[in-house]
All heavy atoms as TSV, in Angstrom:
chain	resi	resn	atom	element	x	y	z
A	1	MET	N	N	6.680	6.310	-5.726
A	1	MET	CA	C	8.055	6.763	-5.499
A	1	MET	C	C	8.646	7.211	-6.795
A	1	MET	O	O	8.199	6.873	-7.863
A	1	MET	CB	C	8.813	5.516	-4.874
A	1	MET	CG	C	9.281	4.525	-5.827
A	1	MET	SD	S	10.253	3.287	-5.016
A	1	MET	CE	C	9.893	1.936	-6.105
A	2	GLN	N	N	9.667	8.019	-6.718
A	2	GLN	CA	C	10.346	8.637	-7.853
A	2	GLN	C	C	11.514	7.707	-8.182
A	2	GLN	O	O	12.391	7.429	-7.357
A	2	GLN	CB	C	10.911	9.952	-7.433
A	2	GLN	CG	C	10.562	11.278	-8.104
A	2	GLN	CD	C	9.746	11.348	-9.331
A	2	GLN	OE1	O	8.572	11.237	-9.275
A	2	GLN	NE2	N	10.379	11.596	-10.415
A	3	ILE	N	N	11.618	7.291	-9.456
A	3	ILE	CA	C	12.796	6.601	-10.020
A	3	ILE	C	C	13.115	7.199	-11.341
A	3	ILE	O	O	12.301	7.966	-11.902
A	3	ILE	CB	C	12.536	5.053	-10.090
A	3	ILE	CG1	C	11.466	4.751	-11.128
A	3	ILE	CG2	C	12.210	4.465	-8.708
A	3	ILE	CD1	C	11.329	3.250	-11.418
A	4	THR	N	N	14.198	6.784	-11.913
A	4	THR	CA	C	14.633	7.204	-13.265
A	4	THR	C	C	14.566	5.978	-14.124
A	4	THR	O	O	15.134	4.965	-13.890
A	4	THR	CB	C	16.015	7.798	-13.314
A	4	THR	OG1	O	16.042	8.922	-12.380
A	4	THR	CG2	C	16.441	8.257	-14.683
A	5	VAL	N	N	13.806	6.123	-15.253
A	5	VAL	CA	C	13.636	5.006	-16.227
A	5	VAL	C	C	14.127	5.489	-17.542
A	5	VAL	O	O	13.613	6.441	-18.143
A	5	VAL	CB	C	12.174	4.528	-16.312
A	5	VAL	CG1	C	12.037	3.397	-17.306
A	5	VAL	CG2	C	11.670	4.133	-14.967
A	6	ASN	N	N	15.198	4.844	-18.065
A	6	ASN	CA	C	15.840	5.243	-19.366
A	6	ASN	C	C	16.056	6.744	-19.416
A	6	ASN	O	O	15.665	7.437	-20.349
A	6	ASN	CB	C	14.974	4.763	-20.508
A	6	ASN	CG	C	14.919	3.243	-20.610
A	6	ASN	OD1	O	15.729	2.539	-20.062
A	6	ASN	ND2	N	13.961	2.765	-21.351
A	7	ASP	N	N	16.675	7.252	-18.326
A	7	ASP	CA	C	17.058	8.655	-18.237
A	7	ASP	C	C	15.947	9.627	-18.078
A	7	ASP	O	O	16.104	10.870	-18.235
A	7	ASP	CB	C	17.950	9.094	-19.457
A	7	ASP	CG	C	19.273	8.346	-19.502
A	7	ASP	OD1	O	19.827	8.081	-18.407
A	7	ASP	OD2	O	19.749	7.994	-20.598
A	8	GLU	N	N	14.709	9.159	-17.755
A	8	GLU	CA	C	13.621	10.060	-17.534
A	8	GLU	C	C	13.048	9.814	-16.182
A	8	GLU	O	O	12.764	8.666	-15.793
A	8	GLU	CB	C	12.502	9.817	-18.566
A	8	GLU	CG	C	12.951	10.237	-20.038
A	8	GLU	CD	C	11.822	10.118	-20.970
A	8	GLU	OE1	O	10.626	10.190	-20.579
A	8	GLU	OE2	O	12.060	10.057	-22.190
A	9	PRO	N	N	12.718	10.862	-15.406
A	9	PRO	CA	C	12.084	10.663	-14.087
A	9	PRO	C	C	10.700	10.132	-14.198
A	9	PRO	O	O	9.896	10.551	-15.170
A	9	PRO	CB	C	12.069	12.082	-13.499
A	9	PRO	CG	C	12.303	13.011	-14.602
A	9	PRO	CD	C	12.956	12.268	-15.744
A	10	ARG	N	N	10.376	9.157	-13.373
A	10	ARG	CA	C	9.033	8.518	-13.426
A	10	ARG	C	C	8.528	8.323	-11.940
A	10	ARG	O	O	9.284	8.089	-11.050
A	10	ARG	CB	C	9.071	7.181	-14.104
A	10	ARG	CG	C	9.511	7.127	-15.536
A	10	ARG	CD	C	8.498	7.818	-16.491
A	10	ARG	NE	N	7.241	7.123	-16.501
A	10	ARG	CZ	C	6.859	6.291	-17.439
A	10	ARG	NH1	N	7.622	5.924	-18.412
A	10	ARG	NH2	N	5.640	5.730	-17.382
A	11	GLU	N	N	7.256	8.486	-11.852
A	11	GLU	CA	C	6.598	8.198	-10.576
A	11	GLU	C	C	5.929	6.805	-10.673
A	11	GLU	O	O	5.142	6.567	-11.663
A	11	GLU	CB	C	5.524	9.257	-10.280
A	11	GLU	CG	C	4.759	9.036	-9.003
A	11	GLU	CD	C	5.572	9.357	-7.742
A	11	GLU	OE1	O	6.496	10.208	-7.834
A	11	GLU	OE2	O	5.303	8.830	-6.693
A	12	VAL	N	N	6.301	5.895	-9.811
A	12	VAL	CA	C	5.714	4.553	-9.865
A	12	VAL	C	C	5.207	4.186	-8.481
A	12	VAL	O	O	5.628	4.735	-7.454
A	12	VAL	CB	C	6.734	3.495	-10.336
A	12	VAL	CG1	C	7.116	3.669	-11.762
A	12	VAL	CG2	C	7.971	3.462	-9.448
A	13	HIS	N	N	4.262	3.260	-8.408
A	13	HIS	CA	C	3.675	2.838	-7.118
A	13	HIS	C	C	4.205	1.456	-6.685
A	13	HIS	O	O	4.275	1.149	-5.560
A	13	HIS	CB	C	2.197	2.786	-7.202
A	13	HIS	CG	C	1.652	4.131	-7.532
A	13	HIS	ND1	N	1.511	5.125	-6.571
A	13	HIS	CD2	C	1.118	4.690	-8.641
A	13	HIS	CE1	C	0.968	6.194	-7.103
A	13	HIS	NE2	N	0.746	5.943	-8.378
A	14	ALA	N	N	4.548	0.632	-7.726
A	14	ALA	CA	C	5.060	-0.733	-7.456
A	14	ALA	C	C	6.405	-0.642	-6.725
A	14	ALA	O	O	7.130	0.337	-6.810
A	14	ALA	CB	C	5.187	-1.493	-8.715
A	15	ARG	N	N	6.754	-1.729	-6.034
A	15	ARG	CA	C	7.976	-1.767	-5.241
A	15	ARG	C	C	8.970	-2.864	-5.678
A	15	ARG	O	O	10.068	-2.951	-5.077
A	15	ARG	CB	C	7.683	-1.968	-3.736
A	15	ARG	CG	C	6.814	-0.853	-3.173
A	15	ARG	CD	C	7.668	0.358	-3.088
A	15	ARG	NE	N	6.930	1.459	-2.528
A	15	ARG	CZ	C	7.380	2.688	-2.276
A	15	ARG	NH1	N	8.629	2.937	-2.535
A	15	ARG	NH2	N	6.655	3.562	-1.793
A	16	THR	N	N	8.588	-3.682	-6.642
A	16	THR	CA	C	9.529	-4.671	-7.193
A	16	THR	C	C	9.699	-4.417	-8.632
A	16	THR	O	O	8.835	-3.828	-9.312
A	16	THR	CB	C	9.029	-6.164	-7.002
A	16	THR	OG1	O	7.828	-6.290	-7.797
A	16	THR	CG2	C	8.767	-6.474	-5.534
A	17	LEU	N	N	10.824	-4.871	-9.220
A	17	LEU	CA	C	11.158	-4.602	-10.573
A	17	LEU	C	C	10.072	-5.242	-11.506
A	17	LEU	O	O	9.650	-4.609	-12.458
A	17	LEU	CB	C	12.544	-5.198	-10.909
A	17	LEU	CG	C	12.986	-4.996	-12.351
A	17	LEU	CD1	C	12.924	-3.542	-12.815
A	17	LEU	CD2	C	14.440	-5.507	-12.485
A	18	GLY	N	N	9.663	-6.468	-11.229
A	18	GLY	CA	C	8.634	-7.103	-12.036
A	18	GLY	C	C	7.359	-6.314	-12.077
A	18	GLY	O	O	6.715	-6.074	-13.109
A	19	ALA	N	N	6.915	-5.863	-10.892
A	19	ALA	CA	C	5.662	-5.098	-10.839
A	19	ALA	C	C	5.810	-3.718	-11.498
A	19	ALA	O	O	4.859	-3.224	-12.113
A	19	ALA	CB	C	5.258	-4.938	-9.379
A	20	ILE	N	N	6.998	-3.136	-11.435
A	20	ILE	CA	C	7.228	-1.855	-12.130
A	20	ILE	C	C	7.114	-2.017	-13.632
A	20	ILE	O	O	6.496	-1.226	-14.315
A	20	ILE	CB	C	8.575	-1.224	-11.675
A	20	ILE	CG1	C	8.494	-0.713	-10.219
A	20	ILE	CG2	C	8.976	-0.063	-12.588
A	20	ILE	CD1	C	9.754	-0.292	-9.628
A	21	LEU	N	N	7.741	-3.104	-14.129
A	21	LEU	CA	C	7.630	-3.329	-15.541
A	21	LEU	C	C	6.147	-3.502	-15.964
A	21	LEU	O	O	5.789	-2.967	-17.034
A	21	LEU	CB	C	8.445	-4.593	-15.899
A	21	LEU	CG	C	9.964	-4.445	-15.849
A	21	LEU	CD1	C	10.625	-5.783	-16.066
A	21	LEU	CD2	C	10.485	-3.400	-16.829
A	22	ASP	N	N	5.362	-4.176	-15.189
A	22	ASP	CA	C	3.945	-4.300	-15.479
A	22	ASP	C	C	3.269	-2.912	-15.456
A	22	ASP	O	O	2.476	-2.596	-16.351
A	22	ASP	CB	C	3.257	-5.247	-14.488
A	22	ASP	CG	C	3.588	-6.659	-14.668
A	22	ASP	OD1	O	4.066	-7.074	-15.741
A	22	ASP	OD2	O	3.384	-7.475	-13.752
A	23	GLU	N	N	3.596	-2.151	-14.458
A	23	GLU	CA	C	2.958	-0.836	-14.255
A	23	GLU	C	C	3.326	0.080	-15.459
A	23	GLU	O	O	2.496	0.894	-15.873
A	23	GLU	CB	C	3.436	-0.190	-12.939
A	23	GLU	CG	C	2.865	1.123	-12.645
A	23	GLU	CD	C	3.291	1.724	-11.315
A	23	GLU	OE1	O	3.594	0.919	-10.337
A	23	GLU	OE2	O	3.331	2.958	-11.206
A	24	LEU	N	N	4.526	-0.044	-15.981
A	24	LEU	CA	C	4.981	0.794	-17.089
A	24	LEU	C	C	4.487	0.267	-18.447
A	24	LEU	O	O	4.829	0.844	-19.507
A	24	LEU	CB	C	6.490	0.923	-17.074
A	24	LEU	CG	C	7.072	1.643	-15.890
A	24	LEU	CD1	C	8.598	1.639	-15.909
A	24	LEU	CD2	C	6.537	3.110	-15.792
A	25	GLY	N	N	3.807	-0.869	-18.459
A	25	GLY	CA	C	3.250	-1.387	-19.708
A	25	GLY	C	C	4.092	-2.363	-20.418
A	25	GLY	O	O	3.802	-2.710	-21.590
A	26	TYR	N	N	5.163	-2.876	-19.774
A	26	TYR	CA	C	5.963	-3.860	-20.411
A	26	TYR	C	C	5.465	-5.308	-20.349
A	26	TYR	O	O	5.822	-6.138	-21.159
A	26	TYR	CB	C	7.416	-3.791	-19.974
A	26	TYR	CG	C	8.118	-2.534	-20.426
A	26	TYR	CD1	C	8.124	-1.400	-19.632
A	26	TYR	CD2	C	8.843	-2.570	-21.623
A	26	TYR	CE1	C	8.793	-0.259	-20.051
A	26	TYR	CE2	C	9.461	-1.402	-22.096
A	26	TYR	CZ	C	9.468	-0.222	-21.289
A	26	TYR	OH	O	10.067	0.900	-21.752
A	27	GLY	N	N	4.652	-5.520	-19.320
A	27	GLY	CA	C	4.015	-6.857	-19.129
A	27	GLY	C	C	4.992	-7.979	-19.366
A	27	GLY	O	O	6.028	-8.061	-18.681
A	28	LYS	N	N	4.714	-8.839	-20.343
A	28	LYS	CA	C	5.539	-10.000	-20.627
A	28	LYS	C	C	6.513	-9.748	-21.773
A	28	LYS	O	O	7.048	-10.668	-22.387
A	28	LYS	CB	C	4.650	-11.212	-21.000
A	28	LYS	CG	C	3.720	-11.591	-19.844
A	28	LYS	CD	C	4.481	-12.113	-18.653
A	28	LYS	CE	C	3.520	-12.512	-17.527
A	28	LYS	NZ	N	4.129	-12.699	-16.250
A	29	ALA	N	N	6.712	-8.486	-22.139
A	29	ALA	CA	C	7.647	-8.151	-23.230
A	29	ALA	C	C	9.040	-8.722	-22.949
A	29	ALA	O	O	9.469	-8.726	-21.788
A	29	ALA	CB	C	7.698	-6.673	-23.451
A	30	ARG	N	N	9.773	-9.096	-23.940
A	30	ARG	CA	C	11.126	-9.588	-23.802
A	30	ARG	C	C	12.060	-8.373	-23.781
A	30	ARG	O	O	12.286	-7.772	-24.839
A	30	ARG	CB	C	11.436	-10.540	-24.962
A	30	ARG	CG	C	10.506	-11.763	-24.982
A	30	ARG	CD	C	10.997	-12.708	-25.904
A	30	ARG	NE	N	11.732	-13.734	-25.060
A	30	ARG	CZ	C	12.270	-14.822	-25.561
A	30	ARG	NH1	N	12.198	-15.086	-26.822
A	30	ARG	NH2	N	12.876	-15.696	-24.734
A	31	VAL	N	N	12.522	-8.035	-22.639
A	31	VAL	CA	C	13.402	-6.883	-22.460
A	31	VAL	C	C	14.540	-7.296	-21.526
A	31	VAL	O	O	14.437	-8.280	-20.771
A	31	VAL	CB	C	12.680	-5.665	-21.863
A	31	VAL	CG1	C	11.594	-5.119	-22.846
A	31	VAL	CG2	C	12.057	-6.006	-20.464
A	32	ALA	N	N	15.600	-6.558	-21.626
A	32	ALA	CA	C	16.720	-6.721	-20.663
A	32	ALA	C	C	16.594	-5.534	-19.666
A	32	ALA	O	O	16.192	-4.417	-20.022
A	32	ALA	CB	C	18.070	-6.616	-21.386
A	33	THR	N	N	16.975	-5.822	-18.374
A	33	THR	CA	C	16.830	-4.747	-17.383
A	33	THR	C	C	18.143	-4.631	-16.590
A	33	THR	O	O	18.768	-5.578	-16.313
A	33	THR	CB	C	15.673	-5.093	-16.410
A	33	THR	OG1	O	15.881	-6.352	-15.824
A	33	THR	CG2	C	14.314	-4.968	-17.113
A	34	ALA	N	N	18.430	-3.408	-16.237
A	34	ALA	CA	C	19.557	-3.053	-15.349
A	34	ALA	C	C	19.011	-2.119	-14.292
A	34	ALA	O	O	18.400	-1.142	-14.591
A	34	ALA	CB	C	20.715	-2.457	-16.125
A	35	LEU	N	N	19.304	-2.441	-13.036
A	35	LEU	CA	C	18.883	-1.625	-11.914
A	35	LEU	C	C	20.152	-1.117	-11.226
A	35	LEU	O	O	21.003	-1.879	-10.802
A	35	LEU	CB	C	18.068	-2.467	-10.912
A	35	LEU	CG	C	17.498	-1.774	-9.746
A	35	LEU	CD1	C	16.550	-0.620	-10.190
A	35	LEU	CD2	C	16.747	-2.735	-8.855
A	36	ASN	N	N	20.243	0.240	-11.211
A	36	ASN	CA	C	21.411	0.921	-10.597
A	36	ASN	C	C	22.753	0.367	-11.258
A	36	ASN	O	O	23.713	0.166	-10.550
A	36	ASN	CB	C	21.436	0.795	-9.121
A	36	ASN	CG	C	20.256	1.448	-8.542
A	36	ASN	OD1	O	19.813	2.524	-8.995
A	36	ASN	ND2	N	19.684	0.871	-7.485
A	37	GLY	N	N	22.725	0.117	-12.587
A	37	GLY	CA	C	23.894	-0.349	-13.248
A	37	GLY	C	C	24.209	-1.806	-13.280
A	37	GLY	O	O	25.161	-2.267	-13.868
A	38	PHE	N	N	23.325	-2.648	-12.632
A	38	PHE	CA	C	23.538	-4.070	-12.561
A	38	PHE	C	C	22.404	-4.842	-13.273
A	38	PHE	O	O	21.228	-4.619	-12.998
A	38	PHE	CB	C	23.613	-4.550	-11.045
A	38	PHE	CG	C	24.766	-4.007	-10.356
A	38	PHE	CD1	C	24.665	-2.866	-9.586
A	38	PHE	CD2	C	25.996	-4.645	-10.469
A	38	PHE	CE1	C	25.728	-2.312	-8.912
A	38	PHE	CE2	C	27.094	-4.117	-9.789
A	38	PHE	CZ	C	27.037	-2.992	-9.008
A	39	PHE	N	N	22.781	-5.765	-14.168
A	39	PHE	CA	C	21.866	-6.606	-14.925
A	39	PHE	C	C	21.004	-7.366	-13.913
A	39	PHE	O	O	21.518	-7.946	-12.981
A	39	PHE	CB	C	22.618	-7.495	-15.804
A	39	PHE	CG	C	21.774	-8.516	-16.535
A	39	PHE	CD1	C	20.905	-8.134	-17.569
A	39	PHE	CD2	C	21.788	-9.824	-16.159
A	39	PHE	CE1	C	20.088	-9.060	-18.208
A	39	PHE	CE2	C	20.987	-10.770	-16.804
A	39	PHE	CZ	C	20.142	-10.377	-17.822
A	40	VAL	N	N	19.678	-7.413	-14.171
A	40	VAL	CA	C	18.744	-8.232	-13.405
A	40	VAL	C	C	18.108	-9.209	-14.349
A	40	VAL	O	O	17.324	-8.818	-15.266
A	40	VAL	CB	C	17.706	-7.415	-12.694
A	40	VAL	CG1	C	16.747	-8.217	-11.880
A	40	VAL	CG2	C	18.335	-6.331	-11.869
A	41	PRO	N	N	18.353	-10.517	-14.208
A	41	PRO	CA	C	17.725	-11.514	-15.074
A	41	PRO	C	C	16.186	-11.565	-14.894
A	41	PRO	O	O	15.694	-11.272	-13.770
A	41	PRO	CB	C	18.333	-12.870	-14.615
A	41	PRO	CG	C	19.481	-12.493	-13.694
A	41	PRO	CD	C	19.264	-11.108	-13.234
A	42	ALA	N	N	15.505	-11.989	-15.912
A	42	ALA	CA	C	14.050	-11.993	-15.857
A	42	ALA	C	C	13.558	-12.910	-14.714
A	42	ALA	O	O	12.549	-12.552	-14.048
A	42	ALA	CB	C	13.466	-12.559	-17.144
A	43	THR	N	N	14.260	-13.953	-14.374
A	43	THR	CA	C	13.850	-14.830	-13.304
A	43	THR	C	C	13.905	-14.216	-11.911
A	43	THR	O	O	13.320	-14.690	-10.995
A	43	THR	CB	C	14.758	-16.121	-13.310
A	43	THR	OG1	O	16.088	-15.744	-13.180
A	43	THR	CG2	C	14.569	-16.939	-14.587
A	44	GLN	N	N	14.645	-13.082	-11.753
A	44	GLN	CA	C	14.789	-12.475	-10.453
A	44	GLN	C	C	13.955	-11.160	-10.327
A	44	GLN	O	O	13.907	-10.546	-9.233
A	44	GLN	CB	C	16.282	-12.134	-10.220
A	44	GLN	CG	C	17.085	-13.354	-10.068
A	44	GLN	CD	C	18.524	-13.078	-9.858
A	44	GLN	OE1	O	18.893	-11.908	-9.601
A	44	GLN	NE2	N	19.362	-14.057	-9.892
A	45	ARG	N	N	13.312	-10.740	-11.383
A	45	ARG	CA	C	12.585	-9.433	-11.322
A	45	ARG	C	C	11.491	-9.382	-10.353
A	45	ARG	O	O	11.241	-8.308	-9.711
A	45	ARG	CB	C	12.085	-9.104	-12.763
A	45	ARG	CG	C	13.166	-8.827	-13.748
A	45	ARG	CD	C	12.632	-8.561	-15.079
A	45	ARG	NE	N	13.649	-8.496	-16.060
A	45	ARG	CZ	C	13.494	-8.727	-17.356
A	45	ARG	NH1	N	12.321	-9.008	-17.805
A	45	ARG	NH2	N	14.556	-8.686	-18.162
A	46	SER	N	N	10.731	-10.446	-10.158
A	46	SER	CA	C	9.620	-10.399	-9.270
A	46	SER	C	C	10.037	-10.277	-7.784
A	46	SER	O	O	9.237	-9.840	-6.959
A	46	SER	CB	C	8.682	-11.622	-9.433
A	46	SER	OG	O	9.380	-12.778	-9.098
A	47	LEU	N	N	11.257	-10.651	-7.510
A	47	LEU	CA	C	11.744	-10.589	-6.126
A	47	LEU	C	C	12.659	-9.341	-5.863
A	47	LEU	O	O	12.989	-9.086	-4.719
A	47	LEU	CB	C	12.604	-11.827	-5.831
A	47	LEU	CG	C	11.824	-13.155	-5.967
A	47	LEU	CD1	C	12.796	-14.302	-5.756
A	47	LEU	CD2	C	10.691	-13.273	-5.030
A	48	LYS	N	N	13.084	-8.682	-6.942
A	48	LYS	CA	C	14.071	-7.599	-6.797
A	48	LYS	C	C	13.392	-6.287	-6.338
A	48	LYS	O	O	12.622	-5.696	-7.035
A	48	LYS	CB	C	14.791	-7.369	-8.124
A	48	LYS	CG	C	15.892	-6.393	-8.034
A	48	LYS	CD	C	17.022	-6.948	-7.242
A	48	LYS	CE	C	18.208	-6.033	-7.236
A	48	LYS	NZ	N	19.276	-6.470	-6.373
A	49	ALA	N	N	13.710	-5.902	-5.085
A	49	ALA	CA	C	13.112	-4.683	-4.539
A	49	ALA	C	C	13.752	-3.450	-5.193
A	49	ALA	O	O	14.890	-3.447	-5.555
A	49	ALA	CB	C	13.357	-4.628	-3.038
A	50	VAL	N	N	12.937	-2.414	-5.412
A	50	VAL	CA	C	13.406	-1.175	-5.966
A	50	VAL	C	C	13.135	-0.062	-4.993
A	50	VAL	O	O	12.072	0.086	-4.441
A	50	VAL	CB	C	12.642	-0.860	-7.305
A	50	VAL	CG1	C	13.043	0.498	-7.911
A	50	VAL	CG2	C	12.878	-2.006	-8.349
A	51	ASP	N	N	14.170	0.725	-4.701
A	51	ASP	CA	C	14.089	1.837	-3.739
A	51	ASP	C	C	13.875	3.168	-4.428
A	51	ASP	O	O	14.264	3.351	-5.568
A	51	ASP	CB	C	15.355	1.846	-2.909
A	51	ASP	CG	C	15.538	0.595	-2.091
A	51	ASP	OD1	O	14.555	0.073	-1.528
A	51	ASP	OD2	O	16.669	0.089	-1.957
A	52	GLU	N	N	13.396	4.103	-3.633
A	52	GLU	CA	C	13.277	5.510	-4.074
A	52	GLU	C	C	14.594	5.974	-4.686
A	52	GLU	O	O	15.702	5.679	-4.140
A	52	GLU	CB	C	12.937	6.398	-2.872
A	52	GLU	CG	C	12.828	7.854	-3.181
A	52	GLU	CD	C	11.475	8.263	-3.714
A	52	GLU	OE1	O	10.416	7.550	-3.358
A	52	GLU	OE2	O	11.378	9.243	-4.408
A	53	GLY	N	N	14.525	6.672	-5.869
A	53	GLY	CA	C	15.759	7.223	-6.478
A	53	GLY	C	C	16.508	6.224	-7.347
A	53	GLY	O	O	17.545	6.584	-7.896
A	54	ALA	N	N	16.012	4.966	-7.461
A	54	ALA	CA	C	16.721	3.985	-8.301
A	54	ALA	C	C	16.810	4.394	-9.762
A	54	ALA	O	O	15.968	5.145	-10.228
A	54	ALA	CB	C	15.976	2.627	-8.184
A	55	VAL	N	N	17.783	3.857	-10.458
A	55	VAL	CA	C	17.921	4.134	-11.883
A	55	VAL	C	C	17.729	2.769	-12.585
A	55	VAL	O	O	18.440	1.843	-12.397
A	55	VAL	CB	C	19.338	4.658	-12.150
A	55	VAL	CG1	C	19.526	4.835	-13.646
A	55	VAL	CG2	C	19.586	6.011	-11.440
A	56	LEU	N	N	16.673	2.757	-13.470
A	56	LEU	CA	C	16.332	1.581	-14.182
A	56	LEU	C	C	16.513	1.840	-15.677
A	56	LEU	O	O	16.105	2.828	-16.233
A	56	LEU	CB	C	14.865	1.261	-13.903
A	56	LEU	CG	C	14.180	0.092	-14.659
A	56	LEU	CD1	C	14.888	-1.182	-14.400
A	56	LEU	CD2	C	12.723	0.045	-14.307
A	57	GLU	N	N	17.199	0.858	-16.294
A	57	GLU	CA	C	17.343	0.840	-17.773
A	57	GLU	C	C	16.567	-0.380	-18.316
A	57	GLU	O	O	16.740	-1.459	-17.781
A	57	GLU	CB	C	18.796	0.728	-18.151
A	57	GLU	CG	C	19.673	1.913	-17.761
A	57	GLU	CD	C	19.303	3.216	-18.548
A	57	GLU	OE1	O	18.917	3.070	-19.738
A	57	GLU	OE2	O	19.429	4.312	-18.003
A	58	ILE	N	N	15.776	-0.107	-19.313
A	58	ILE	CA	C	14.975	-1.196	-19.955
A	58	ILE	C	C	15.357	-1.155	-21.430
A	58	ILE	O	O	15.239	-0.130	-22.062
A	58	ILE	CB	C	13.483	-0.907	-19.799
A	58	ILE	CG1	C	13.127	-0.792	-18.289
A	58	ILE	CG2	C	12.712	-2.049	-20.470
A	58	ILE	CD1	C	11.694	-0.305	-18.063
A	59	LEU	N	N	15.859	-2.288	-21.905
A	59	LEU	CA	C	16.361	-2.401	-23.250
A	59	LEU	C	C	15.596	-3.433	-24.055
A	59	LEU	O	O	15.446	-4.583	-23.492
A	59	LEU	CB	C	17.832	-2.708	-23.326
A	59	LEU	CG	C	18.725	-1.714	-22.558
A	59	LEU	CD1	C	20.119	-2.236	-22.415
A	59	LEU	CD2	C	18.747	-0.390	-23.250
A	60	ALA	N	N	15.042	-3.143	-25.174
A	60	ALA	CA	C	14.366	-4.080	-26.013
A	60	ALA	C	C	15.361	-4.612	-27.082
A	60	ALA	O	O	16.175	-3.848	-27.618
A	60	ALA	CB	C	13.173	-3.460	-26.715
A	61	PRO	N	N	15.309	-5.906	-27.399
A	61	PRO	CA	C	16.196	-6.464	-28.451
A	61	PRO	C	C	15.864	-5.835	-29.787
A	61	PRO	O	O	14.682	-5.483	-30.025
A	61	PRO	CB	C	15.905	-7.955	-28.421
A	61	PRO	CG	C	14.602	-8.086	-27.816
A	61	PRO	CD	C	14.398	-6.898	-26.883
A	62	MET	N	N	16.897	-5.634	-30.620
A	62	MET	CA	C	16.708	-5.080	-31.951
A	62	MET	C	C	17.115	-6.115	-32.935
A	62	MET	O	O	18.059	-6.881	-32.804
A	62	MET	CB	C	17.565	-3.784	-32.130
A	62	MET	CG	C	17.220	-2.700	-31.150
A	62	MET	SD	S	18.180	-1.231	-31.377
A	62	MET	CE	C	17.495	-0.663	-32.914
A	63	GLN	N	N	16.396	-6.140	-34.103
A	63	GLN	CA	C	16.675	-7.055	-35.152
A	63	GLN	C	C	17.437	-6.288	-36.266
A	63	GLN	O	O	17.330	-5.114	-36.384
A	63	GLN	CB	C	15.438	-7.673	-35.755
A	63	GLN	CG	C	14.775	-8.624	-34.708
A	63	GLN	CD	C	13.547	-9.311	-35.295
A	63	GLN	OE1	O	13.002	-8.810	-36.275
A	63	GLN	NE2	N	13.168	-10.415	-34.667
A	64	GLY	N	N	18.077	-7.048	-37.133
A	64	GLY	CA	C	18.784	-6.451	-38.209
A	64	GLY	C	C	20.306	-6.517	-38.014
A	64	GLY	O	O	20.748	-7.074	-37.055
A	65	GLY	N	N	20.980	-5.874	-38.940
A	65	GLY	CA	C	22.416	-5.887	-38.717
A	65	GLY	C	C	23.168	-5.413	-39.857
A	65	GLY	O	O	22.902	-4.923	-40.870
């Protein structure tokens, strides 16, 4: 299915947020996720269904300051 990941169109086969993160190579990386503008906690990713056309933001923590 076609979704947008960090402002770029992507084709994915997985149907849950957790599986999409695995498919995109994030695996167990510590990231924050927002699906269609709403924060999704790590504990809910494996259950969160993703539909065609969804907009996913994946943010990695940054160090420094």
